[in-house]
MARDRENPA-81922 format. One record per atom (N, C-alpha, C): atom name; x, y, z; chain. Coordinates in Angstrom, 2 decimals. Layout:
% residues N
<r atomo="CA" u="X" v="Y" w="Z" cadena="A"/>
...
***
This chain:
% residues 87
<r atomo="N" u="139.82" v="105.22" w="79.97" cadena="A"/>
<r atomo="CA" u="140.14" v="106.29" w="80.91" cadena="A"/>
<r atomo="C" u="141.64" v="106.25" w="81.18" cadena="A"/>
<r atomo="N" u="142.28" v="107.44" w="81.18" cadena="A"/>
<r atomo="CA" u="143.71" v="107.56" w="81.43" cadena="A"/>
<r atomo="C" u="143.91" v="108.17" w="82.82" cadena="A"/>
<r atomo="N" u="144.82" v="107.63" w="83.59" cadena="A"/>
<r atomo="CA" u="145.18" v="108.17" w="84.89" cadena="A"/>
<r atomo="C" u="146.69" v="108.32" w="84.94" cadena="A"/>
<r atomo="N" u="147.17" v="109.29" w="85.70" cadena="A"/>
<r atomo="CA" u="148.60" v="109.53" w="85.82" cadena="A"/>
<r atomo="C" u="149.01" v="109.39" w="87.27" cadena="A"/>
<r atomo="N" u="150.12" v="108.66" w="87.49" cadena="A"/>
<r atomo="CA" u="150.68" v="108.49" w="88.82" cadena="A"/>
<r atomo="C" u="152.15" v="108.89" w="88.76" cadena="A"/>
<r atomo="N" u="152.60" v="109.66" w="89.72" cadena="A"/>
<r atomo="CA" u="154.00" v="110.04" w="89.77" cadena="A"/>
<r atomo="C" u="154.72" v="109.14" w="90.76" cadena="A"/>
<r atomo="N" u="155.89" v="108.72" w="90.40" cadena="A"/>
<r atomo="CA" u="156.67" v="107.86" w="91.27" cadena="A"/>
<r atomo="C" u="158.01" v="107.57" w="90.62" cadena="A"/>
<r atomo="N" u="158.62" v="106.46" w="90.96" cadena="A"/>
<r atomo="CA" u="159.91" v="106.08" w="90.40" cadena="A"/>
<r atomo="C" u="160.04" v="104.57" w="90.47" cadena="A"/>
<r atomo="N" u="161.00" v="104.04" w="89.72" cadena="A"/>
<r atomo="CA" u="161.29" v="102.63" w="89.76" cadena="A"/>
<r atomo="C" u="162.50" v="102.38" w="90.62" cadena="A"/>
<r atomo="N" u="162.42" v="101.37" w="91.45" cadena="A"/>
<r atomo="CA" u="163.53" v="100.98" w="92.31" cadena="A"/>
<r atomo="C" u="163.58" v="99.46" w="92.30" cadena="A"/>
<r atomo="N" u="164.71" v="98.93" w="91.84" cadena="A"/>
<r atomo="CA" u="164.89" v="97.48" w="91.75" cadena="A"/>
<r atomo="C" u="163.75" v="96.83" w="90.96" cadena="A"/>
<r atomo="N" u="163.33" v="97.49" w="89.88" cadena="A"/>
<r atomo="CA" u="162.31" v="96.93" w="89.00" cadena="A"/>
<r atomo="C" u="160.88" v="97.08" w="89.48" cadena="A"/>
<r atomo="N" u="160.67" v="97.79" w="90.57" cadena="A"/>
<r atomo="CA" u="159.31" v="97.97" w="91.10" cadena="A"/>
<r atomo="C" u="158.93" v="99.44" w="91.08" cadena="A"/>
<r atomo="N" u="157.66" v="99.72" w="90.80" cadena="A"/>
<r atomo="CA" u="157.16" v="101.10" w="90.80" cadena="A"/>
<r atomo="C" u="156.89" v="101.53" w="92.23" cadena="A"/>
<r atomo="N" u="157.48" v="102.67" w="92.63" cadena="A"/>
<r atomo="CA" u="157.31" v="103.20" w="93.98" cadena="A"/>
<r atomo="C" u="156.63" v="104.55" w="93.86" cadena="A"/>
<r atomo="N" u="155.54" v="104.75" w="94.59" cadena="A"/>
<r atomo="CA" u="154.81" v="106.00" w="94.55" cadena="A"/>
<r atomo="C" u="154.50" v="106.45" w="95.98" cadena="A"/>
<r atomo="N" u="154.57" v="107.78" w="96.23" cadena="A"/>
<r atomo="CA" u="154.23" v="108.26" w="97.58" cadena="A"/>
<r atomo="C" u="152.76" v="108.10" w="97.91" cadena="A"/>
<r atomo="N" u="151.92" v="107.94" w="96.88" cadena="A"/>
<r atomo="CA" u="150.49" v="107.73" w="97.12" cadena="A"/>
<r atomo="C" u="150.16" v="106.25" w="96.90" cadena="A"/>
<r atomo="N" u="149.10" v="105.79" w="97.50" cadena="A"/>
<r atomo="CA" u="148.68" v="104.40" w="97.35" cadena="A"/>
<r atomo="C" u="148.15" v="104.19" w="95.94" cadena="A"/>
<r atomo="N" u="148.77" v="103.30" w="95.19" cadena="A"/>
<r atomo="CA" u="148.39" v="103.05" w="93.80" cadena="A"/>
<r atomo="C" u="148.05" v="101.57" w="93.66" cadena="A"/>
<r atomo="N" u="146.86" v="101.28" w="93.18" cadena="A"/>
<r atomo="CA" u="146.47" v="99.90" w="92.91" cadena="A"/>
<r atomo="C" u="146.13" v="99.80" w="91.44" cadena="A"/>
<r atomo="N" u="146.97" v="99.12" w="90.69" cadena="A"/>
<r atomo="CA" u="146.75" v="98.91" w="89.27" cadena="A"/>
<r atomo="C" u="146.42" v="97.44" w="89.08" cadena="A"/>
<r atomo="N" u="145.23" v="97.15" w="88.57" cadena="A"/>
<r atomo="CA" u="144.83" v="95.75" w="88.42" cadena="A"/>
<r atomo="C" u="145.72" v="95.00" w="87.42" cadena="A"/>
<r atomo="N" u="145.77" v="93.69" w="87.53" cadena="A"/>
<r atomo="CA" u="146.50" v="92.87" w="86.58" cadena="A"/>
<r atomo="C" u="145.89" v="93.02" w="85.19" cadena="A"/>
<r atomo="N" u="146.72" v="92.79" w="84.18" cadena="A"/>
<r atomo="CA" u="146.31" v="92.79" w="82.78" cadena="A"/>
<r atomo="C" u="145.74" v="94.13" w="82.30" cadena="A"/>
<r atomo="N" u="146.23" v="95.23" w="82.87" cadena="A"/>
<r atomo="CA" u="145.83" v="96.56" w="82.44" cadena="A"/>
<r atomo="C" u="147.00" v="97.15" w="81.64" cadena="A"/>
<r atomo="N" u="146.71" v="97.69" w="80.47" cadena="A"/>
<r atomo="CA" u="147.76" v="98.31" w="79.67" cadena="A"/>
<r atomo="C" u="148.23" v="99.59" w="80.34" cadena="A"/>
<r atomo="N" u="149.55" v="99.78" w="80.41" cadena="A"/>
<r atomo="CA" u="150.12" v="100.99" w="81.00" cadena="A"/>
<r atomo="C" u="151.18" v="101.55" w="80.05" cadena="A"/>
<r atomo="N" u="151.42" v="102.84" w="80.15" cadena="A"/>
<r atomo="CA" u="152.50" v="103.51" w="79.44" cadena="A"/>
<r atomo="C" u="153.45" v="104.08" w="80.49" cadena="A"/>
<r atomo="N" u="154.72" v="103.90" w="80.28" cadena="A"/>
<r atomo="CA" u="155.72" v="104.42" w="81.21" cadena="A"/>
<r atomo="C" u="156.50" v="105.51" w="80.49" cadena="A"/>
<r atomo="N" u="156.53" v="106.71" w="81.08" cadena="A"/>
<r atomo="CA" u="157.30" v="107.82" w="80.52" cadena="A"/>
<r atomo="C" u="158.49" v="108.07" w="81.43" cadena="A"/>
<r atomo="N" u="159.68" v="108.03" w="80.87" cadena="A"/>
<r atomo="CA" u="160.89" v="108.26" w="81.64" cadena="A"/>
<r atomo="C" u="161.30" v="109.71" w="81.44" cadena="A"/>
<r atomo="N" u="161.39" v="110.47" w="82.53" cadena="A"/>
<r atomo="CA" u="161.71" v="111.89" w="82.45" cadena="A"/>
<r atomo="C" u="163.20" v="112.15" w="82.40" cadena="A"/>
<r atomo="N" u="163.99" v="111.23" w="82.90" cadena="A"/>
<r atomo="CA" u="165.43" v="111.42" w="82.93" cadena="A"/>
<r atomo="C" u="165.92" v="112.17" w="84.15" cadena="A"/>
<r atomo="N" u="165.00" v="112.70" w="84.94" cadena="A"/>
<r atomo="CA" u="165.40" v="113.39" w="86.17" cadena="A"/>
<r atomo="C" u="165.74" v="112.35" w="87.22" cadena="A"/>
<r atomo="N" u="166.88" v="112.55" w="87.87" cadena="A"/>
<r atomo="CA" u="167.27" v="111.62" w="88.92" cadena="A"/>
<r atomo="C" u="166.76" v="112.17" w="90.26" cadena="A"/>
<r atomo="N" u="166.10" v="111.33" w="91.01" cadena="A"/>
<r atomo="CA" u="165.57" v="111.74" w="92.31" cadena="A"/>
<r atomo="C" u="166.69" v="111.76" w="93.34" cadena="A"/>
<r atomo="N" u="166.63" v="112.70" w="94.27" cadena="A"/>
<r atomo="CA" u="167.65" v="112.70" w="95.33" cadena="A"/>
<r atomo="C" u="167.51" v="111.45" w="96.19" cadena="A"/>
<r atomo="N" u="168.64" v="110.91" w="96.59" cadena="A"/>
<r atomo="CA" u="168.64" v="109.71" w="97.43" cadena="A"/>
<r atomo="C" u="168.28" v="110.10" w="98.86" cadena="A"/>
<r atomo="N" u="167.37" v="109.38" w="99.48" cadena="A"/>
<r atomo="CA" u="167.05" v="109.69" w="100.88" cadena="A"/>
<r atomo="C" u="168.26" v="109.46" w="101.77" cadena="A"/>
<r atomo="N" u="168.40" v="110.32" w="102.77" cadena="A"/>
<r atomo="CA" u="169.53" v="110.22" w="103.68" cadena="A"/>
<r atomo="C" u="169.22" v="109.23" w="104.80" cadena="A"/>
<r atomo="N" u="170.24" v="108.52" w="105.22" cadena="A"/>
<r atomo="CA" u="170.07" v="107.59" w="106.33" cadena="A"/>
<r atomo="C" u="169.99" v="108.39" w="107.63" cadena="A"/>
<r atomo="N" u="169.55" v="107.74" w="108.67" cadena="A"/>
<r atomo="CA" u="169.48" v="108.37" w="109.99" cadena="A"/>
<r atomo="C" u="170.86" v="108.84" w="110.42" cadena="A"/>
<r atomo="N" u="171.88" v="108.00" w="110.17" cadena="A"/>
<r atomo="CA" u="173.24" v="108.35" w="110.55" cadena="A"/>
<r atomo="C" u="173.73" v="109.59" w="109.79" cadena="A"/>
<r atomo="N" u="173.39" v="109.69" w="108.50" cadena="A"/>
<r atomo="CA" u="173.79" v="110.86" w="107.71" cadena="A"/>
<r atomo="C" u="173.12" v="112.13" w="108.25" cadena="A"/>
<r atomo="N" u="171.84" v="112.03" w="108.60" cadena="A"/>
<r atomo="CA" u="171.12" v="113.19" w="109.15" cadena="A"/>
<r atomo="C" u="171.73" v="113.62" w="110.48" cadena="A"/>
<r atomo="N" u="172.06" v="112.64" w="111.32" cadena="A"/>
<r atomo="CA" u="172.66" v="112.95" w="112.62" cadena="A"/>
<r atomo="C" u="174.03" v="113.59" w="112.46" cadena="A"/>
<r atomo="N" u="174.83" v="113.08" w="111.51" cadena="A"/>
<r atomo="CA" u="176.15" v="113.65" w="111.28" cadena="A"/>
<r atomo="C" u="176.04" v="115.09" w="110.78" cadena="A"/>
<r atomo="N" u="175.08" v="115.36" w="109.88" cadena="A"/>
<r atomo="CA" u="174.88" v="116.73" w="109.41" cadena="A"/>
<r atomo="C" u="174.49" v="117.66" w="110.56" cadena="A"/>
<r atomo="N" u="173.60" v="117.20" w="111.42" cadena="A"/>
<r atomo="CA" u="173.18" v="118.01" w="112.56" cadena="A"/>
<r atomo="C" u="174.36" v="118.27" w="113.50" cadena="A"/>
<r atomo="N" u="175.18" v="117.24" w="113.72" cadena="A"/>
<r atomo="CA" u="176.35" v="117.41" w="114.58" cadena="A"/>
<r atomo="C" u="177.34" v="118.39" w="113.97" cadena="A"/>
<r atomo="N" u="177.56" v="118.28" w="112.65" cadena="A"/>
<r atomo="CA" u="178.45" v="119.22" w="111.96" cadena="A"/>
<r atomo="C" u="177.96" v="120.65" w="112.08" cadena="A"/>
<r atomo="N" u="176.65" v="120.86" w="111.93" cadena="A"/>
<r atomo="CA" u="176.08" v="122.21" w="112.09" cadena="A"/>
<r atomo="C" u="176.28" v="122.72" w="113.51" cadena="A"/>
<r atomo="N" u="176.11" v="121.82" w="114.48" cadena="A"/>
<r atomo="CA" u="176.30" v="122.19" w="115.89" cadena="A"/>
<r atomo="C" u="177.74" v="122.63" w="116.13" cadena="A"/>
<r atomo="N" u="178.69" v="121.82" w="115.65" cadena="A"/>
<r atomo="CA" u="180.11" v="122.14" w="115.84" cadena="A"/>
<r atomo="C" u="180.46" v="123.46" w="115.14" cadena="A"/>
<r atomo="N" u="179.93" v="123.65" w="113.95" cadena="A"/>
<r atomo="CA" u="180.18" v="124.89" w="113.21" cadena="A"/>
<r atomo="C" u="179.63" v="126.10" w="113.97" cadena="A"/>
<r atomo="N" u="178.44" v="125.95" w="114.54" cadena="A"/>
<r atomo="CA" u="177.85" v="127.05" w="115.31" cadena="A"/>
<r atomo="C" u="178.68" v="127.36" w="116.56" cadena="A"/>
<r atomo="N" u="179.17" v="126.33" w="117.23" cadena="A"/>
<r atomo="CA" u="180.00" v="126.54" w="118.42" cadena="A"/>
<r atomo="C" u="181.29" v="127.24" w="118.05" cadena="A"/>
<r atomo="N" u="181.90" v="126.81" w="116.95" cadena="A"/>
<r atomo="CA" u="183.16" v="127.43" w="116.51" cadena="A"/>
<r atomo="C" u="182.96" v="128.89" w="116.11" cadena="A"/>
<r atomo="N" u="181.80" v="129.22" w="115.59" cadena="A"/>
<r atomo="CA" u="181.56" v="130.59" w="115.12" cadena="A"/>
<r atomo="C" u="181.42" v="131.58" w="116.28" cadena="A"/>
<r atomo="N" u="181.14" v="131.11" w="117.48" cadena="A"/>
<r atomo="CA" u="180.98" v="132.03" w="118.62" cadena="A"/>
<r atomo="C" u="182.17" v="132.02" w="119.55" cadena="A"/>
<r atomo="N" u="183.27" v="131.36" w="119.18" cadena="A"/>
<r atomo="CA" u="184.41" v="131.21" w="120.09" cadena="A"/>
<r atomo="C" u="185.05" v="132.55" w="120.44" cadena="A"/>
<r atomo="N" u="184.94" v="133.55" w="119.56" cadena="A"/>
<r atomo="CA" u="185.57" v="134.85" w="119.82" cadena="A"/>
<r atomo="C" u="184.68" v="135.80" w="120.62" cadena="A"/>
<r atomo="N" u="183.43" v="135.43" w="120.78" cadena="A"/>
<r atomo="CA" u="182.50" v="136.27" w="121.51" cadena="A"/>
<r atomo="C" u="182.22" v="135.64" w="122.88" cadena="A"/>
<r atomo="N" u="182.43" v="136.37" w="123.94" cadena="A"/>
<r atomo="CA" u="182.13" v="135.80" w="125.26" cadena="A"/>
<r atomo="C" u="180.62" v="135.59" w="125.43" cadena="A"/>
<r atomo="N" u="180.27" v="134.53" w="126.12" cadena="A"/>
<r atomo="CA" u="178.86" v="134.27" w="126.38" cadena="A"/>
<r atomo="C" u="178.37" v="135.16" w="127.52" cadena="A"/>
<r atomo="N" u="177.17" v="135.68" w="127.34" cadena="A"/>
<r atomo="CA" u="176.57" v="136.55" w="128.35" cadena="A"/>
<r atomo="C" u="175.69" v="135.70" w="129.27" cadena="A"/>
<r atomo="N" u="175.19" v="136.33" w="130.32" cadena="A"/>
<r atomo="CA" u="174.27" v="135.64" w="131.22" cadena="A"/>
<r atomo="C" u="173.01" v="135.22" w="130.48" cadena="A"/>
<r atomo="N" u="172.54" v="136.06" w="129.56" cadena="A"/>
<r atomo="CA" u="171.37" v="135.71" w="128.75" cadena="A"/>
<r atomo="C" u="171.64" v="134.49" w="127.87" cadena="A"/>
<r atomo="N" u="172.86" v="134.41" w="127.31" cadena="A"/>
<r atomo="CA" u="173.24" v="133.25" w="126.50" cadena="A"/>
<r atomo="C" u="173.21" v="131.97" w="127.33" cadena="A"/>
<r atomo="N" u="173.76" v="132.05" w="128.55" cadena="A"/>
<r atomo="CA" u="173.76" v="130.87" w="129.43" cadena="A"/>
<r atomo="C" u="172.34" v="130.47" w="129.81" cadena="A"/>
<r atomo="N" u="171.48" v="131.45" w="130.05" cadena="A"/>
<r atomo="CA" u="170.08" v="131.16" w="130.39" cadena="A"/>
<r atomo="C" u="169.38" v="130.48" w="129.21" cadena="A"/>
<r atomo="N" u="169.64" v="130.96" w="127.99" cadena="A"/>
<r atomo="CA" u="169.03" v="130.35" w="126.81" cadena="A"/>
<r atomo="C" u="169.54" v="128.92" w="126.60" cadena="A"/>
<r atomo="N" u="170.83" v="128.72" w="126.81" cadena="A"/>
<r atomo="CA" u="171.39" v="127.37" w="126.70" cadena="A"/>
<r atomo="C" u="170.76" v="126.44" w="127.74" cadena="A"/>
<r atomo="N" u="170.58" v="126.94" w="128.94" cadena="A"/>
<r atomo="CA" u="169.97" v="126.14" w="130.01" cadena="A"/>
<r atomo="C" u="168.53" v="125.75" w="129.65" cadena="A"/>
<r atomo="N" u="167.79" v="126.68" w="129.07" cadena="A"/>
<r atomo="CA" u="166.39" v="126.42" w="128.71" cadena="A"/>
<r atomo="C" u="166.26" v="125.48" w="127.52" cadena="A"/>
<r atomo="N" u="167.24" v="125.49" w="126.63" cadena="A"/>
<r atomo="CA" u="167.15" v="124.70" w="125.40" cadena="A"/>
<r atomo="C" u="168.17" v="123.57" w="125.36" cadena="A"/>
<r atomo="N" u="168.62" v="123.13" w="126.49" cadena="A"/>
<r atomo="CA" u="169.69" v="122.14" w="126.53" cadena="A"/>
<r atomo="C" u="169.21" v="120.77" w="126.05" cadena="A"/>
<r atomo="N" u="170.17" v="120.03" w="125.60" cadena="A"/>
<r atomo="CA" u="169.93" v="118.65" w="125.19" cadena="A"/>
<r atomo="C" u="170.84" v="117.75" w="126.00" cadena="A"/>
<r atomo="N" u="170.34" v="116.60" w="126.37" cadena="A"/>
<r atomo="CA" u="171.14" v="115.64" w="127.10" cadena="A"/>
<r atomo="C" u="171.69" v="114.60" w="126.14" cadena="A"/>
<r atomo="N" u="173.01" v="114.48" w="126.11" cadena="A"/>
<r atomo="CA" u="173.67" v="113.51" w="125.26" cadena="A"/>
<r atomo="C" u="174.06" v="112.32" w="126.14" cadena="A"/>
<r atomo="N" u="173.33" v="111.22" w="125.98" cadena="A"/>
<r atomo="CA" u="173.59" v="110.03" w="126.77" cadena="A"/>
<r atomo="C" u="174.20" v="108.91" w="125.96" cadena="A"/>
<r atomo="N" u="174.48" v="109.17" w="124.68" cadena="A"/>
<r atomo="CA" u="175.04" v="108.12" w="123.82" cadena="A"/>
<r atomo="C" u="176.39" v="108.55" w="123.29" cadena="A"/>
<r atomo="N" u="177.21" v="107.58" w="123.01" cadena="A"/>
<r atomo="CA" u="178.50" v="107.86" w="122.39" cadena="A"/>
<r atomo="C" u="178.29" v="108.05" w="120.90" cadena="A"/>
<r atomo="N" u="179.08" v="108.91" w="120.30" cadena="A"/>
<r atomo="CA" u="179.00" v="109.15" w="118.88" cadena="A"/>
<r atomo="C" u="180.21" v="108.51" w="118.23" cadena="A"/>
<r atomo="N" u="179.96" v="107.62" w="117.27" cadena="A"/>
<r atomo="CA" u="181.05" v="106.97" w="116.54" cadena="A"/>
<r atomo="C" u="181.12" v="107.60" w="115.16" cadena="A"/>
<r atomo="N" u="182.24" v="108.23" w="114.85" cadena="A"/>
<r atomo="CA" u="182.40" v="108.86" w="113.53" cadena="A"/>
<r atomo="C" u="183.39" v="108.08" w="112.69" cadena="A"/>
***
């Protein structure tokens, strides 16, 4: 019986998003596709991207005055920043 599992090798180990149990002493075939998987982003990278988007959005509205509705929406969707950001 042939089964196929999709995953990748990292530091010599097979990594799969699904739980894979392959018994010892079982013949396997490995097919290399040549496609490079995107590297997962660190938490810091994700936070920096979000901050950059935020700054870009703020800069894009600098020429338009904020209305009362804008202030109300900001008040309803506000975020509290209690940590320092080190860039």
